[in-house]
C-alpha positions, 0 to 999 in steps of 0.5 A: 894521780899525784895528790898535794899535801902540806909539806909536799913540794914535788911529785913524780909522774911516770908516763907509761903510755905516751900521754906527755906527747899530747901535753902541749896541746892540752895545756895550750888553753891555759894562761902561761902563768898558770902552767909555767914551771909546773912540770920539769923533765927528769933529764933537766933536773939530772943536768942541773946536779953537776953545776949545783955541786960545782957551785958548792965546791967552788965556794969552799975553794974560795975559803981555802977548803978542799972538798977532798979533805972533808973526809977527815973529821979533824979537817971538818973542825978546822974548816968550820973556822973559816965561817966566822962571818955571818954573811959567809955562813948565809952564803954557804946555806944558800949554795948548799941549799940549792944543791940539796934541793936539786938532789932531792928532786933527782933522788932516787934516780941513779944519777943522784946516787953519785952525789950522795957522798958529797952531800954527806960531807957538806952536811957534816961541815954544815952541822959543825958550822951551826953547832960551833956558832950556835946561831940556829934556834936552840943553838943546835943543827936540824935536818928539817930544812932538807928534803925527806929523801936527802935526810934519809940518805945523810942522817946516819952519817951525821950521828954516831960515836965518830961524829962526837969526835968532831962536834962538842955539845952545844950546851956549856952545862953538858958534862962532856963539854970540857972533855971534848974541848980539851981534845981540840987544838988551841984555835978550835978550842978557843973558838968553841969556848967563846961561842959556847959562852956567848950563846950561854950568856945571851940566852940568860940575858933574855930570860933571867938576870939581865944585869948579872949576865950582861956583866959576864957578856961584857967580860967575854967581849973584852977578852976577845978584843984584847986577845985576838989570835992569842988562843992559849991566853983566850982559853986561860981567860975563858976558864974562870968565866965559864966557871962563873957562868955555870955557877949562876945556873947552880944558884937557881933552885928551880933547876936543881937536879935537872939535866941540861936538856931539862933545864933548857926546856924548863926555862923555855916553858917558864918564858913561854907561859910568862909571855902568854896571858891565856894560860893559868899555871894554877897548881901545876909543877913546872918541873913535873911538866918539864919531865912529862914533855921530855918523856913524851917528845922522846918517845914519839920522836924515837918511833920509826914512823916519825920523820919530822914532817908536818903531820908528825909535828901536829901529832907531837903537839897534840900529845904534848898538849894532853900532857899539859892538861894532865899537869893541870895547866889550864886556860886563864879565866875568859880565855880559850884553848889558843894559848895552850895549843900555841904553847904545845906547838912551840914545845913540839917545834923545840923538841924537833929542833933538838931531836938528837938531845931528846933521844940522848936524854931518853937513853940516859946520856 
């Protein structure tokens, strides 16, 4: 028996008795469209691993990246600079995704184990690319797009002190951002600062003072236009701009004393409530709500049983919705619970996308 469930894309059928010998005749009564590609031989899947892996290696080689070099963290940082064009990043997503999909179907077959090392190296490169360019939701990197077995094999390889040497914090407001950037070569440091500034400013343009942050955004683009390839000069020009951008954050009294993660969550909460007509803030304190959501999300996502699957996110959203009620958020007059439920689901999705940040927050980092 192999039962379907939300989020489950494949299952395994082990034929101990030889039933598959009669499968063709049993399926003959069905339309071809109903049975095509419903079952694949594991031998066929194993045979697809080598071509899928070679496609990733060949794509990297066209960008001048040798797969063997990615075992060195410094080389990973340097390799990520080759993915400046959005189309290049999208193509890498596609070719890497195809490989990891095949690997997900093959594991835990022993033939898949020899590819785990490559999956870890390529996933680390992907994490560096995504956190450098900050073009995923929240500007961070998530393993949610990968299958459960692949995630289990590579997750530990993408976290830890040694990985922090490669990847700077996403947030410009992080106390560690400047420290990490100072250790990078000029070209990498300039790229990190430029992307962090753009992400920081674009987030603010959407949510706060469009005129003020548009002015800073225009200055950023001006620096990039006038100083192409002059990385030391870019770094010098970015410094005052970063100081001014951070100063703008400090001027918002609602954010005083909040950690970078709490500030981001507060802004998200404020924006989501403003965009939903079915929620009454009433006497609720959004700072209190922010802290409660951070604590609840971090506690649940730290549990060993939490895997980020559909049922995990549903439970997380339910717990967050309870916290919203405790904090005195209510449906607006004449509205049902839909707005609060959708808000809780949005906050749960954001927490999952930024799981590492929430767990670091719970450790006081």
